[in-house]
N, C-alpha and C positions, 0 to 999 in steps of 0.2 A: 921394802916392807914397811907397812905402817900398822902399828898395834895401838888400839885405844883401851884405856882402863875404864871399865864400866862399873859403876856403883849401883848395887841393887838395894832398894829400900822397900820395907813393908808398908802397906797402905795405912792411912789414918794417923791420928795424933800419937798413938802408942808407937807406931813404926817410925815416925819422925823423931821422937825422943830417943828411941833405941839407936837410930842411925847416928845420933850425936856422939855416942860412946863406942859403938861397934858397928861397922858396916861390912857387908859382904860384897866382894869385888870379883870381877872376872875380866878376862882379856878378850878383845874382839880384834881379829885380824882383818882389817878392812882391805888391805892390799898385801898380797903374799907372793913374792917372787915374780912380780910383773917385769917383763923385759922386752923392749922394742926400740927401734931407732927409726928416724925419719930422714928422708932426703929433702933437699931444698925444693920448694915449689909443690910438694905433695899436698893433697887434701885427703886426710885419713879420717874415717868414721870410727869412733871409739864407742862401742855399743855393748849393751847388756841390760839385764833386768834391774829393777829398783834394788838398791843395797848391794850391787855387784862390786862397787869400789871405783866407779868412774869419776865422780866428783872429787873423791879423795886423791886420786891420781893427778887430776888437773890441778888441785891445790898444791900438791908437792911440786909439780912442774912449774907452777907460777911463783913458788917461794912462800906461799901462805903457810904451808905446813912443812915441818922438818921430818924426814923419814926416820923410823925407829932404827932401821939398818939398811945397808945397801947404798948405792950411788945414783945420783941423777946429774947429768950434765947436758946443758943446752948450749951448743956452740962452745964458747970459751968460758961459760959461766956455770957456777953451781948455784942454783936459784936462791936457796935460803941464805947462803953465805954472801953472795954478791947482789943482794936484792935491790939495793938502791940504784946501782948501775944497770943491772939486768932488766928491771922493769921498764926502762926507756927503750928496750928493744922488742917488747912484746905488746900485744893488745889482748884484752880479756873481756868477754861478755858472759855474764851469768844471767840466764833468762829470767830468774825470779828476783833479781836485784838490779839496781841501776847505779851507774857511776856519775849520773848527773845530779845537780843540786835541785832539790824538790821544789823550792819556792821561788826560784828566780827564772828568768826567761832562758829558753834553750840556748840562744846565742851567747848569753853571758857565761853559761857553763863551758861552751866551746872556747870562749876567749880566755877563761881561766886555765883550761887545759893547754891552750896554746902557750901561755906563759910558763906553766909547769914543765912542759916538754921542750921549751925553747924553740918553737917552730917560727920560722921567719915570716914576715908579713906577706911576702910573695908566695911562699909555699902554702900559707894558710888560705889565702884568697883562691889559689888554684885548686886546693883540695875541697874547699867549701863549694866551689862551682861544680866539681866532679860529683860530690855527694848529692847536690841538688839535681844534677842531670840523671843520676842513677837511682836515687832514693826519693826524690821530690820532697826534700825536707824544708825547702825555702819558705813555704807558706805558713809553717808553724814555728819558725825560729823565734818569733817574738812572744810566744805563749809560755807561761810557767809550765814546768815539767809535770806538775800534779794535774794539769788540765788536759794532758794528752791522752789519747786512747792507748791501749796496750800496743797495738801495731805501730802507731806513730812513735811512741817512746822507744820501741825496740829498734826502729830505723835510726833514731837519733843515737842510741847506745852503740850501734854498729859503727856509725860515722865517728863518734867520739873515740872509740877504740882504735880507729885507723887514722886519726888526725895527724899523728906523728910518723906515719908510714912505717910501722913496725914490720920486720921480715917474718914474724911468727905471730899467729892469731889463734887464741884458745876460745872456743865457743862451747858453752855448757847449756844445752837446751835453748838455743836462740829463737826457736819458733814455737815455744810452749804457749798455748792459749791463743795463738794467732788464727785468723780466718784464712780461707783458701787464697784470697787475693794477696793478703799481707805475706803469707808464706812464699808465694810465688815471687814477690818483689825482693824478699830477703835472699832467696836462692839465686835469683838472677844477679843481684848485686855481688854476692860472694863469688860466683863464677867469673864475673867480669874483673873483680879485684885480683883474683888468682891468675887470670889470663894476662892482664895488663902488667901487673907488678911482680908476679911470681911469688906472691905471699904464701907461705906454708900455713896450712890450716889443720887444727885438730878439732874435730866436731863430735860432741856427745849429744845424742838425741834418742827419743823413743819413736820418732816419726821416720819410718823406713823410706818414705818418699824423699826426705832430705838426703839420705845416704845414696839412694839410687841416682838422684839428679846431680850430686856434687862429688861423690867419692868413688874412686876406682879401687881403693884398698880399704879393708875394714879389719879392725882388731876387736874380737869378741871376748868379753870378760865376764866371769861369774864367780861369786864368792871369793873375790880378790885374786883370781888366777886367770891367765890368758888361755882361752880354749881354742882360738883360731886367729891366725894372722896371715892374711893373703888377699887375693883379689876378690871383689864382690862376685864375679862370675864363678870363681872357684868355690865360694861359699854356697852358691846356688847349686853347683854341680855335686857338691859333697852332701848337702842336706836336703835339697829339693830337686833330685834328678828327674823325677817323673811328673808328667801332667796327665790328668784324667779328663777325657772329653766324653760327656754323657749326652745322649740325644734320644728323643722319643719318636717313634714311628707311628703313623696313623694306621697303616696296614703292614703286618709282619709277614713276609713271604714264607710259605711252607709252615704255617702254624706259628708256634713260638719256640724256635730252636734255642739251644743253650748258647750258641754263638753264630755269628754271621761273618761272611767275608765282605769287607767294605773297601773297595779300591786296593785290594791286596793286603789289607790289614785285618786282623782278627778282632771282632767286637764281641765282648762277653755280655750275656744277659744280666741286667742290674735291676730288674723289676718288670712289671707288666708293660709290654711294648717299649721298654727302655733298655738301651744297650750302652756299653762303655768301651772306649778304646784307651789303652794305656800307651803313652808316648814317652820315650826316653829323650828328654830335651837336649842331652849332650850330642845326640845324633840327628834329630829332626826338630824343626820349629813347630810347635803345636798349631800355629796359624796356617802353615803349609798343609797340615793334615786336615784341618777344617775346610780349607779351600778345595 
């Protein structure tokens, strides 16, 4: 559980002066009783609306925040207690922030991270080659970070987070603001890293295409509580079990009946010359019905 103390202030100069002597406070439960576990090599989507508590959870899992109550354990570590040792075993990417140094060349940031994490020269060379093969970052390694586009910087941030080959990777909105091509590159890279090295990935995003392409399991959170923890297919079956196929007819046989028999399925009238078939996706694929 993570509870924040929120100070409420009245607007204007009068409110500011009043707040110096007496302030009204309230408590906000950002994360409330969240509990889940991960298996090695899993790619899990951690999803929910804005303000649901996703980023707060990630910050507790990475050791940035200390929980108000409860326990968090990642492998043999308690993140906030063992932070110095623990951070050598994880990679983190926050989509709206960068871990690269703004005014120096990208390659200099990588060299600094190499020394910080104690990566050997041989491992560094091998990983940089792999990053160039998968992310094509070689052509802008000599540029200052501030001159990179958002997509280029995000690819460099992903590479930087994996430079020390961490077994666990946290991604908080890694594709935010990226175009279609950049998103596709990032997804392909993450899939390949997970396949090659068995890296465990926790992904928070509002882009459900990220989830569909990368994750078999999803954890849905809202108002600090877990609403669903299971397979993506199970989530579809639970909340989106039906598909509606609507079609228009140029000529309706027998006038405009309330329903038609179409290939053994009942099509209900949904407007002038328009009919609708409801398909249970758990039993039949909508594409098969359309064919």
